[in-house]
Steps between C-alpha positions, in 0.01 A plus 500: 500500500446866590739468794782385273488796256826681436600821316538413128245221499252507208147458626144473366220673695153358557386746231748361244755780504862391470785703646826494705526550875703815560445549873311313773413502862282277716171592333568713187698448182612758249469325155632648177250419222663713221815709483478762785140388588482363852185396677449425870333164571395310802703172518168309483447635148788285366354183343819342366875531478630466141765226494837597354549347155796275437752623260415371160786564247271411204223740596657799321556292185139387500371844553705647220396227256127538590473162680318474833 
């Protein structure tokens, strides 16, 4: 999984931090964890790739009405 990472992917680290890959090379990733906060991580620190959510046209309506 670490070999398939690309810029823009959302990842979760082994420590539970979520962020977006902003730059990568063979062994190190730069991951943005907050606006303008970028950390350098070893690729092995990535525990999971967050799957892209499918478009849900009713999600905004449910959120605005308080439904989950």
